[in-house]
mmJSON file of the N, C-alpha and C atoms, coordinates in Angstrom:
{"data_MODEL":{"atom_site":{
"group_PDB":["ATOM","ATOM","ATOM","ATOM","ATOM","ATOM","ATOM","ATOM","ATOM","ATOM","ATOM","ATOM","ATOM","ATOM","ATOM","ATOM","ATOM","ATOM","ATOM","ATOM","ATOM","ATOM","ATOM","ATOM","ATOM","ATOM","ATOM","ATOM","ATOM","ATOM","ATOM","ATOM","ATOM","ATOM","ATOM","ATOM","ATOM","ATOM","ATOM","ATOM","ATOM","ATOM","ATOM","ATOM","ATOM","ATOM","ATOM","ATOM","ATOM","ATOM","ATOM","ATOM","ATOM","ATOM","ATOM","ATOM","ATOM","ATOM","ATOM","ATOM","ATOM","ATOM","ATOM","ATOM","ATOM","ATOM","ATOM","ATOM","ATOM","ATOM","ATOM","ATOM","ATOM","ATOM","ATOM","ATOM","ATOM","ATOM","ATOM","ATOM","ATOM","ATOM","ATOM","ATOM","ATOM","ATOM","ATOM","ATOM","ATOM","ATOM","ATOM","ATOM","ATOM","ATOM","ATOM","ATOM","ATOM","ATOM","ATOM","ATOM","ATOM","ATOM","ATOM","ATOM","ATOM","ATOM","ATOM","ATOM","ATOM","ATOM","ATOM","ATOM","ATOM","ATOM","ATOM","ATOM","ATOM","ATOM","ATOM","ATOM","ATOM","ATOM","ATOM","ATOM","ATOM","ATOM","ATOM","ATOM","ATOM","ATOM","ATOM","ATOM","ATOM","ATOM","ATOM","ATOM","ATOM","ATOM","ATOM","ATOM","ATOM","ATOM","ATOM","ATOM","ATOM","ATOM","ATOM","ATOM","ATOM","ATOM","ATOM","ATOM","ATOM","ATOM","ATOM","ATOM","ATOM","ATOM","ATOM","ATOM","ATOM","ATOM","ATOM","ATOM","ATOM","ATOM","ATOM","ATOM","ATOM","ATOM","ATOM","ATOM","ATOM","ATOM","ATOM","ATOM","ATOM","ATOM","ATOM","ATOM","ATOM","ATOM","ATOM","ATOM","ATOM","ATOM","ATOM","ATOM","ATOM","ATOM","ATOM","ATOM","ATOM","ATOM","ATOM"],
"id":[1,2,3,4,5,6,7,8,9,10,11,12,13,14,15,16,17,18,19,20,21,22,23,24,25,26,27,28,29,30,31,32,33,34,35,36,37,38,39,40,41,42,43,44,45,46,47,48,49,50,51,52,53,54,55,56,57,58,59,60,61,62,63,64,65,66,67,68,69,70,71,72,73,74,75,76,77,78,79,80,81,82,83,84,85,86,87,88,89,90,91,92,93,94,95,96,97,98,99,100,101,102,103,104,105,106,107,108,109,110,111,112,113,114,115,116,117,118,119,120,121,122,123,124,125,126,127,128,129,130,131,132,133,134,135,136,137,138,139,140,141,142,143,144,145,146,147,148,149,150,151,152,153,154,155,156,157,158,159,160,161,162,163,164,165,166,167,168,169,170,171,172,173,174,175,176,177,178,179,180,181,182,183,184,185,186,187,188,189,190,191,192,193,194,195],
"type_symbol":["N","C","C","N","C","C","N","C","C","N","C","C","N","C","C","N","C","C","N","C","C","N","C","C","N","C","C","N","C","C","N","C","C","N","C","C","N","C","C","N","C","C","N","C","C","N","C","C","N","C","C","N","C","C","N","C","C","N","C","C","N","C","C","N","C","C","N","C","C","N","C","C","N","C","C","N","C","C","N","C","C","N","C","C","N","C","C","N","C","C","N","C","C","N","C","C","N","C","C","N","C","C","N","C","C","N","C","C","N","C","C","N","C","C","N","C","C","N","C","C","N","C","C","N","C","C","N","C","C","N","C","C","N","C","C","N","C","C","N","C","C","N","C","C","N","C","C","N","C","C","N","C","C","N","C","C","N","C","C","N","C","C","N","C","C","N","C","C","N","C","C","N","C","C","N","C","C","N","C","C","N","C","C","N","C","C","N","C","C","N","C","C","N","C","C"],
"label_atom_id":["N","CA","C","N","CA","C","N","CA","C","N","CA","C","N","CA","C","N","CA","C","N","CA","C","N","CA","C","N","CA","C","N","CA","C","N","CA","C","N","CA","C","N","CA","C","N","CA","C","N","CA","C","N","CA","C","N","CA","C","N","CA","C","N","CA","C","N","CA","C","N","CA","C","N","CA","C","N","CA","C","N","CA","C","N","CA","C","N","CA","C","N","CA","C","N","CA","C","N","CA","C","N","CA","C","N","CA","C","N","CA","C","N","CA","C","N","CA","C","N","CA","C","N","CA","C","N","CA","C","N","CA","C","N","CA","C","N","CA","C","N","CA","C","N","CA","C","N","CA","C","N","CA","C","N","CA","C","N","CA","C","N","CA","C","N","CA","C","N","CA","C","N","CA","C","N","CA","C","N","CA","C","N","CA","C","N","CA","C","N","CA","C","N","CA","C","N","CA","C","N","CA","C","N","CA","C","N","CA","C","N","CA","C","N","CA","C","N","CA","C","N","CA","C","N","CA","C"],
"label_alt_id":[null,null,null,null,null,null,null,null,null,null,null,null,null,null,null,null,null,null,null,null,null,null,null,null,null,null,null,null,null,null,null,null,null,null,null,null,null,null,null,null,null,null,null,null,null,null,null,null,null,null,null,null,null,null,null,null,null,null,null,null,null,null,null,null,null,null,null,null,null,null,null,null,null,null,null,null,null,null,null,null,null,null,null,null,null,null,null,null,null,null,null,null,null,null,null,null,null,null,null,null,null,null,null,null,null,null,null,null,null,null,null,null,null,null,null,null,null,null,null,null,null,null,null,null,null,null,null,null,null,null,null,null,null,null,null,null,null,null,null,null,null,null,null,null,null,null,null,null,null,null,null,null,null,null,null,null,null,null,null,null,null,null,null,null,null,null,null,null,null,null,null,null,null,null,null,null,null,null,null,null,null,null,null,null,null,null,null,null,null,null,null,null,null,null,null],
"label_comp_id":["UNK","UNK","UNK","UNK","UNK","UNK","UNK","UNK","UNK","UNK","UNK","UNK","UNK","UNK","UNK","UNK","UNK","UNK","UNK","UNK","UNK","UNK","UNK","UNK","UNK","UNK","UNK","UNK","UNK","UNK","UNK","UNK","UNK","UNK","UNK","UNK","UNK","UNK","UNK","UNK","UNK","UNK","UNK","UNK","UNK","UNK","UNK","UNK","UNK","UNK","UNK","UNK","UNK","UNK","UNK","UNK","UNK","UNK","UNK","UNK","UNK","UNK","UNK","UNK","UNK","UNK","UNK","UNK","UNK","UNK","UNK","UNK","UNK","UNK","UNK","UNK","UNK","UNK","UNK","UNK","UNK","UNK","UNK","UNK","UNK","UNK","UNK","UNK","UNK","UNK","UNK","UNK","UNK","UNK","UNK","UNK","UNK","UNK","UNK","UNK","UNK","UNK","UNK","UNK","UNK","UNK","UNK","UNK","UNK","UNK","UNK","UNK","UNK","UNK","UNK","UNK","UNK","UNK","UNK","UNK","UNK","UNK","UNK","UNK","UNK","UNK","UNK","UNK","UNK","UNK","UNK","UNK","UNK","UNK","UNK","UNK","UNK","UNK","UNK","UNK","UNK","UNK","UNK","UNK","UNK","UNK","UNK","UNK","UNK","UNK","UNK","UNK","UNK","UNK","UNK","UNK","UNK","UNK","UNK","UNK","UNK","UNK","UNK","UNK","UNK","UNK","UNK","UNK","UNK","UNK","UNK","UNK","UNK","UNK","UNK","UNK","UNK","UNK","UNK","UNK","UNK","UNK","UNK","UNK","UNK","UNK","UNK","UNK","UNK","UNK","UNK","UNK","UNK","UNK","UNK"],
"label_asym_id":["A","A","A","A","A","A","A","A","A","A","A","A","A","A","A","A","A","A","A","A","A","A","A","A","A","A","A","A","A","A","A","A","A","A","A","A","A","A","A","A","A","A","A","A","A","A","A","A","A","A","A","A","A","A","A","A","A","A","A","A","A","A","A","A","A","A","A","A","A","A","A","A","A","A","A","A","A","A","A","A","A","A","A","A","A","A","A","A","A","A","A","A","A","A","A","A","A","A","A","A","A","A","A","A","A","A","A","A","A","A","A","A","A","A","A","A","A","A","A","A","A","A","A","A","A","A","A","A","A","A","A","A","A","A","A","A","A","A","A","A","A","A","A","A","A","A","A","A","A","A","A","A","A","A","A","A","A","A","A","A","A","A","A","A","A","A","A","A","A","A","A","A","A","A","A","A","A","A","A","A","A","A","A","A","A","A","A","A","A","A","A","A","A","A","A"],
"label_entity_id":["1","1","1","1","1","1","1","1","1","1","1","1","1","1","1","1","1","1","1","1","1","1","1","1","1","1","1","1","1","1","1","1","1","1","1","1","1","1","1","1","1","1","1","1","1","1","1","1","1","1","1","1","1","1","1","1","1","1","1","1","1","1","1","1","1","1","1","1","1","1","1","1","1","1","1","1","1","1","1","1","1","1","1","1","1","1","1","1","1","1","1","1","1","1","1","1","1","1","1","1","1","1","1","1","1","1","1","1","1","1","1","1","1","1","1","1","1","1","1","1","1","1","1","1","1","1","1","1","1","1","1","1","1","1","1","1","1","1","1","1","1","1","1","1","1","1","1","1","1","1","1","1","1","1","1","1","1","1","1","1","1","1","1","1","1","1","1","1","1","1","1","1","1","1","1","1","1","1","1","1","1","1","1","1","1","1","1","1","1","1","1","1","1","1","1"],
"label_seq_id":[1,1,1,2,2,2,3,3,3,4,4,4,5,5,5,6,6,6,7,7,7,8,8,8,9,9,9,10,10,10,11,11,11,12,12,12,13,13,13,14,14,14,15,15,15,16,16,16,17,17,17,18,18,18,19,19,19,20,20,20,21,21,21,22,22,22,23,23,23,24,24,24,25,25,25,26,26,26,27,27,27,28,28,28,29,29,29,30,30,30,31,31,31,32,32,32,33,33,33,34,34,34,35,35,35,36,36,36,37,37,37,38,38,38,39,39,39,40,40,40,41,41,41,42,42,42,43,43,43,44,44,44,45,45,45,46,46,46,47,47,47,48,48,48,49,49,49,50,50,50,51,51,51,52,52,52,53,53,53,54,54,54,55,55,55,56,56,56,57,57,57,58,58,58,59,59,59,60,60,60,61,61,61,62,62,62,63,63,63,64,64,64,65,65,65],
"pdbx_PDB_ins_code":[null,null,null,null,null,null,null,null,null,null,null,null,null,null,null,null,null,null,null,null,null,null,null,null,null,null,null,null,null,null,null,null,null,null,null,null,null,null,null,null,null,null,null,null,null,null,null,null,null,null,null,null,null,null,null,null,null,null,null,null,null,null,null,null,null,null,null,null,null,null,null,null,null,null,null,null,null,null,null,null,null,null,null,null,null,null,null,null,null,null,null,null,null,null,null,null,null,null,null,null,null,null,null,null,null,null,null,null,null,null,null,null,null,null,null,null,null,null,null,null,null,null,null,null,null,null,null,null,null,null,null,null,null,null,null,null,null,null,null,null,null,null,null,null,null,null,null,null,null,null,null,null,null,null,null,null,null,null,null,null,null,null,null,null,null,null,null,null,null,null,null,null,null,null,null,null,null,null,null,null,null,null,null,null,null,null,null,null,null,null,null,null,null,null,null],
"Cartn_x":[208.113,207.617,208.542,208.888,209.684,208.807,208.791,207.995,208.942,208.65,209.487,209.164,210.166,209.891,209.198,208.4,207.683,208.689,208.639,209.558,208.785,209.314,208.642,209.118,208.177,208.513,209.113,209.98,210.534,209.383,209.189,208.066,208.065,209.244,209.326,208.791,209.187,208.705,207.201,206.756,205.324,204.536,205.028,204.361,204.355,205.479,205.55,204.518,204.416,203.454,202.027,201.719,200.382,200.099,201.085,200.92,200.648,201.392,201.161,199.749,199.296,197.932,196.91,197.111,196.187,196.166,197.362,197.439,196.758,196.994,196.351,194.838,194.377,192.935,192.355,193.032,192.57,192.52,193.554,193.601,192.424,192.147,191.016,189.699,189.548,188.31,188.147,189.23,189.174,188.792,189.388,189.052,187.586,187.097,185.693,184.779,185.128,184.323,184.308,185.467,185.543,184.717,184.773,183.995,182.502,182.084,180.674,180.233,181.082,180.764,180.625,181.535,181.491,180.217,179.857,178.632,177.408,177.383,176.256,176.198,177.348,177.392,176.87,177.301,176.834,175.334,174.855,173.43,172.624,173.092,172.394,172.392,173.518,173.604,172.63,172.537,171.617,170.178,169.824,168.46,168.133,169.071,168.848,168.665,169.485,169.392,168.035,167.594,166.298,165.157,165.231,164.153,164.138,165.319,165.372,164.766,165.065,164.508,162.993,162.473,161.019,160.395,161.043,160.535,160.532,161.614,161.683,160.603,160.368,159.341,157.961,157.693,156.408,156.221,157.284,157.201,156.936,157.575,157.349,155.929,155.418,154.042,153.06,153.328,152.449,152.456,153.615,153.715,152.833,152.814,152.101,150.673,150.235,148.862,147.9],
"Cartn_y":[67.867,66.554,65.468,64.612,63.455,62.223,61.503,60.28,59.103,58.288,57.102,56.087,55.469,54.434,53.239,52.577,51.42,50.314,49.79,48.687,47.38,46.476,45.206,44.179,43.393,42.344,41.155,40.517,39.268,38.257,37.614,36.673,35.565,35.136,34.084,34.589,35.806,36.39,36.621,37.025,37.272,35.976,34.888,33.59,33.145,33.36,33.007,33.804,35.077,35.938,35.451,35.132,34.638,33.327,32.442,31.165,31.402,32.343,32.657,33.177,34.052,34.571,33.443,32.525,31.399,30.529,30.233,29.395,30.072,31.373,32.108,32.086,32.269,32.255,30.874,29.831,28.468,28.21,28.654,28.461,29.175,30.394,31.136,30.42,29.902,29.205,27.938,27.206,25.998,26.36,27.431,27.867,28.272,28.987,29.391,28.178,27.181,25.961,25.25,25.174,24.522,25.282,26.617,27.419,27.213,27.148,26.917,25.549,24.534,23.197,23.194,23.883,23.952,24.663,25.75,26.463,25.584,24.844,23.947,22.841,22.312,21.261,21.792,23.002,23.604,23.878,24.329,24.608,23.318,22.246,20.963,20.45,20.579,20.13,20.922,22.212,23.05,22.63,22.388,21.967,20.629,19.685,18.385,18.535,19.369,19.593,20.202,21.183,21.811,20.814,19.979,19.008,17.977,17.578,16.651,17.283,18.562,19.251,19.33,19.618,19.676,18.313,17.267,15.911,15.552,15.877,15.603,16.36,17.603,18.406,17.798,17.338,16.701,15.446,14.646,13.426,13.751,14.785,15.179,15.69,16.403,16.911,15.741,14.694,13.525,12.819,12.769,12.105,12.795,14.105,14.862,15.204,14.774,15.065,14.061],
"Cartn_z":[-27.667,-27.296,-27.816,-26.908,-27.312,-27.242,-28.298,-28.335,-28.202,-27.203,-27.019,-28.105,-28.624,-29.635,-28.978,-29.756,-29.253,-28.98,-27.776,-27.463,-27.596,-28.332,-28.569,-27.561,-27.122,-26.176,-26.896,-26.181,-26.692,-26.774,-27.907,-28.055,-27.002,-26.594,-25.579,-24.237,-23.862,-22.612,-22.678,-23.834,-24.013,-23.816,-24.398,-24.247,-22.788,-22.093,-20.672,-19.88,-20.193,-19.511,-19.758,-20.994,-21.339,-20.609,-20.538,-19.832,-18.349,-17.747,-16.332,-16.121,-17.016,-16.901,-16.985,-17.925,-18.08,-16.83,-16.289,-15.089,-13.909,-13.759,-12.667,-12.818,-14.039,-14.291,-13.98,-14.425,-14.151,-12.649,-11.93,-10.481,-9.811,-10.256,-9.694,-9.961,-11.173,-11.524,-10.682,-10.473,-9.644,-8.216,-7.693,-6.335,-6.235,-7.238,-7.229,-7.258,-8.064,-8.128,-6.779,-6.136,-4.826,-3.798,-3.856,-2.922,-3.145,-4.408,-4.709,-4.207,-4.412,-3.924,-2.405,-1.724,-0.265,0.198,-0.476,-0.12,-0.32,-1.423,-1.676,-0.627,-0.252,0.765,2.099,2.465,3.711,3.659,2.517,2.351,2.494,1.856,1.94,3.381,4.067,5.456,6.324,6.08,6.851,6.6,5.331,4.999,5.672,5.635,6.265,7.768,8.39,9.831,10.188,9.389,9.646,9.478,8.445,8.232,9.36,9.847,10.986,12.226,12.459,13.62,13.521,12.327,12.141,12.401,11.896,12.086,13.573,14.276,15.711,16.459,16.07,16.726,16.498,15.273,14.98,15.817,15.957,16.758,18.219,18.74,20.131,20.32,19.324,19.413,19.44,18.656,18.634,19.986,20.642,21.944,22.977,22.955,23.98,23.587,22.417,21.997,22.56],
"occupancy":[1.0,1.0,1.0,1.0,1.0,1.0,1.0,1.0,1.0,1.0,1.0,1.0,1.0,1.0,1.0,1.0,1.0,1.0,1.0,1.0,1.0,1.0,1.0,1.0,1.0,1.0,1.0,1.0,1.0,1.0,1.0,1.0,1.0,1.0,1.0,1.0,1.0,1.0,1.0,1.0,1.0,1.0,1.0,1.0,1.0,1.0,1.0,1.0,1.0,1.0,1.0,1.0,1.0,1.0,1.0,1.0,1.0,1.0,1.0,1.0,1.0,1.0,1.0,1.0,1.0,1.0,1.0,1.0,1.0,1.0,1.0,1.0,1.0,1.0,1.0,1.0,1.0,1.0,1.0,1.0,1.0,1.0,1.0,1.0,1.0,1.0,1.0,1.0,1.0,1.0,1.0,1.0,1.0,1.0,1.0,1.0,1.0,1.0,1.0,1.0,1.0,1.0,1.0,1.0,1.0,1.0,1.0,1.0,1.0,1.0,1.0,1.0,1.0,1.0,1.0,1.0,1.0,1.0,1.0,1.0,1.0,1.0,1.0,1.0,1.0,1.0,1.0,1.0,1.0,1.0,1.0,1.0,1.0,1.0,1.0,1.0,1.0,1.0,1.0,1.0,1.0,1.0,1.0,1.0,1.0,1.0,1.0,1.0,1.0,1.0,1.0,1.0,1.0,1.0,1.0,1.0,1.0,1.0,1.0,1.0,1.0,1.0,1.0,1.0,1.0,1.0,1.0,1.0,1.0,1.0,1.0,1.0,1.0,1.0,1.0,1.0,1.0,1.0,1.0,1.0,1.0,1.0,1.0,1.0,1.0,1.0,1.0,1.0,1.0,1.0,1.0,1.0,1.0,1.0,1.0],
"B_iso_or_equiv":[0.0,0.0,0.0,0.0,0.0,0.0,0.0,0.0,0.0,0.0,0.0,0.0,0.0,0.0,0.0,0.0,0.0,0.0,0.0,0.0,0.0,0.0,0.0,0.0,0.0,0.0,0.0,0.0,0.0,0.0,0.0,0.0,0.0,0.0,0.0,0.0,0.0,0.0,0.0,0.0,0.0,0.0,0.0,0.0,0.0,0.0,0.0,0.0,0.0,0.0,0.0,0.0,0.0,0.0,0.0,0.0,0.0,0.0,0.0,0.0,0.0,0.0,0.0,0.0,0.0,0.0,0.0,0.0,0.0,0.0,0.0,0.0,0.0,0.0,0.0,0.0,0.0,0.0,0.0,0.0,0.0,0.0,0.0,0.0,0.0,0.0,0.0,0.0,0.0,0.0,0.0,0.0,0.0,0.0,0.0,0.0,0.0,0.0,0.0,0.0,0.0,0.0,0.0,0.0,0.0,0.0,0.0,0.0,0.0,0.0,0.0,0.0,0.0,0.0,0.0,0.0,0.0,0.0,0.0,0.0,0.0,0.0,0.0,0.0,0.0,0.0,0.0,0.0,0.0,0.0,0.0,0.0,0.0,0.0,0.0,0.0,0.0,0.0,0.0,0.0,0.0,0.0,0.0,0.0,0.0,0.0,0.0,0.0,0.0,0.0,0.0,0.0,0.0,0.0,0.0,0.0,0.0,0.0,0.0,0.0,0.0,0.0,0.0,0.0,0.0,0.0,0.0,0.0,0.0,0.0,0.0,0.0,0.0,0.0,0.0,0.0,0.0,0.0,0.0,0.0,0.0,0.0,0.0,0.0,0.0,0.0,0.0,0.0,0.0,0.0,0.0,0.0,0.0,0.0,0.0],
"pdbx_formal_charge":[null,null,null,null,null,null,null,null,null,null,null,null,null,null,null,null,null,null,null,null,null,null,null,null,null,null,null,null,null,null,null,null,null,null,null,null,null,null,null,null,null,null,null,null,null,null,null,null,null,null,null,null,null,null,null,null,null,null,null,null,null,null,null,null,null,null,null,null,null,null,null,null,null,null,null,null,null,null,null,null,null,null,null,null,null,null,null,null,null,null,null,null,null,null,null,null,null,null,null,null,null,null,null,null,null,null,null,null,null,null,null,null,null,null,null,null,null,null,null,null,null,null,null,null,null,null,null,null,null,null,null,null,null,null,null,null,null,null,null,null,null,null,null,null,null,null,null,null,null,null,null,null,null,null,null,null,null,null,null,null,null,null,null,null,null,null,null,null,null,null,null,null,null,null,null,null,null,null,null,null,null,null,null,null,null,null,null,null,null,null,null,null,null,null,null],
"auth_seq_id":[1,1,1,2,2,2,3,3,3,4,4,4,5,5,5,6,6,6,7,7,7,8,8,8,9,9,9,10,10,10,11,11,11,12,12,12,13,13,13,14,14,14,15,15,15,16,16,16,17,17,17,18,18,18,19,19,19,20,20,20,21,21,21,22,22,22,23,23,23,24,24,24,25,25,25,26,26,26,27,27,27,28,28,28,29,29,29,30,30,30,31,31,31,32,32,32,33,33,33,34,34,34,35,35,35,36,36,36,37,37,37,38,38,38,39,39,39,40,40,40,41,41,41,42,42,42,43,43,43,44,44,44,45,45,45,46,46,46,47,47,47,48,48,48,49,49,49,50,50,50,51,51,51,52,52,52,53,53,53,54,54,54,55,55,55,56,56,56,57,57,57,58,58,58,59,59,59,60,60,60,61,61,61,62,62,62,63,63,63,64,64,64,65,65,65],
"auth_comp_id":["UNK","UNK","UNK","UNK","UNK","UNK","UNK","UNK","UNK","UNK","UNK","UNK","UNK","UNK","UNK","UNK","UNK","UNK","UNK","UNK","UNK","UNK","UNK","UNK","UNK","UNK","UNK","UNK","UNK","UNK","UNK","UNK","UNK","UNK","UNK","UNK","UNK","UNK","UNK","UNK","UNK","UNK","UNK","UNK","UNK","UNK","UNK","UNK","UNK","UNK","UNK","UNK","UNK","UNK","UNK","UNK","UNK","UNK","UNK","UNK","UNK","UNK","UNK","UNK","UNK","UNK","UNK","UNK","UNK","UNK","UNK","UNK","UNK","UNK","UNK","UNK","UNK","UNK","UNK","UNK","UNK","UNK","UNK","UNK","UNK","UNK","UNK","UNK","UNK","UNK","UNK","UNK","UNK","UNK","UNK","UNK","UNK","UNK","UNK","UNK","UNK","UNK","UNK","UNK","UNK","UNK","UNK","UNK","UNK","UNK","UNK","UNK","UNK","UNK","UNK","UNK","UNK","UNK","UNK","UNK","UNK","UNK","UNK","UNK","UNK","UNK","UNK","UNK","UNK","UNK","UNK","UNK","UNK","UNK","UNK","UNK","UNK","UNK","UNK","UNK","UNK","UNK","UNK","UNK","UNK","UNK","UNK","UNK","UNK","UNK","UNK","UNK","UNK","UNK","UNK","UNK","UNK","UNK","UNK","UNK","UNK","UNK","UNK","UNK","UNK","UNK","UNK","UNK","UNK","UNK","UNK","UNK","UNK","UNK","UNK","UNK","UNK","UNK","UNK","UNK","UNK","UNK","UNK","UNK","UNK","UNK","UNK","UNK","UNK","UNK","UNK","UNK","UNK","UNK","UNK"],
"auth_asym_id":["A","A","A","A","A","A","A","A","A","A","A","A","A","A","A","A","A","A","A","A","A","A","A","A","A","A","A","A","A","A","A","A","A","A","A","A","A","A","A","A","A","A","A","A","A","A","A","A","A","A","A","A","A","A","A","A","A","A","A","A","A","A","A","A","A","A","A","A","A","A","A","A","A","A","A","A","A","A","A","A","A","A","A","A","A","A","A","A","A","A","A","A","A","A","A","A","A","A","A","A","A","A","A","A","A","A","A","A","A","A","A","A","A","A","A","A","A","A","A","A","A","A","A","A","A","A","A","A","A","A","A","A","A","A","A","A","A","A","A","A","A","A","A","A","A","A","A","A","A","A","A","A","A","A","A","A","A","A","A","A","A","A","A","A","A","A","A","A","A","A","A","A","A","A","A","A","A","A","A","A","A","A","A","A","A","A","A","A","A","A","A","A","A","A","A"],
"auth_atom_id":["N","CA","C","N","CA","C","N","CA","C","N","CA","C","N","CA","C","N","CA","C","N","CA","C","N","CA","C","N","CA","C","N","CA","C","N","CA","C","N","CA","C","N","CA","C","N","CA","C","N","CA","C","N","CA","C","N","CA","C","N","CA","C","N","CA","C","N","CA","C","N","CA","C","N","CA","C","N","CA","C","N","CA","C","N","CA","C","N","CA","C","N","CA","C","N","CA","C","N","CA","C","N","CA","C","N","CA","C","N","CA","C","N","CA","C","N","CA","C","N","CA","C","N","CA","C","N","CA","C","N","CA","C","N","CA","C","N","CA","C","N","CA","C","N","CA","C","N","CA","C","N","CA","C","N","CA","C","N","CA","C","N","CA","C","N","CA","C","N","CA","C","N","CA","C","N","CA","C","N","CA","C","N","CA","C","N","CA","C","N","CA","C","N","CA","C","N","CA","C","N","CA","C","N","CA","C","N","CA","C","N","CA","C","N","CA","C","N","CA","C","N","CA","C","N","CA","C"],
"pdbx_PDB_model_num":[1,1,1,1,1,1,1,1,1,1,1,1,1,1,1,1,1,1,1,1,1,1,1,1,1,1,1,1,1,1,1,1,1,1,1,1,1,1,1,1,1,1,1,1,1,1,1,1,1,1,1,1,1,1,1,1,1,1,1,1,1,1,1,1,1,1,1,1,1,1,1,1,1,1,1,1,1,1,1,1,1,1,1,1,1,1,1,1,1,1,1,1,1,1,1,1,1,1,1,1,1,1,1,1,1,1,1,1,1,1,1,1,1,1,1,1,1,1,1,1,1,1,1,1,1,1,1,1,1,1,1,1,1,1,1,1,1,1,1,1,1,1,1,1,1,1,1,1,1,1,1,1,1,1,1,1,1,1,1,1,1,1,1,1,1,1,1,1,1,1,1,1,1,1,1,1,1,1,1,1,1,1,1,1,1,1,1,1,1,1,1,1,1,1,1]
}}}
């Protein structure tokens, strides 16, 4: 059995790698937040549209009653 010696990373490269990981994570979190906001906006728009349709239906029912 041959055991390879442990190779140490250059501290500068290691820091760059850690920074890239942090930036990628931040970017993902920002995208997730934007997606959640968009979903909430779509949900609110759908609820408003449904309530308007119900209101219109009630008004039409009153006209023909």
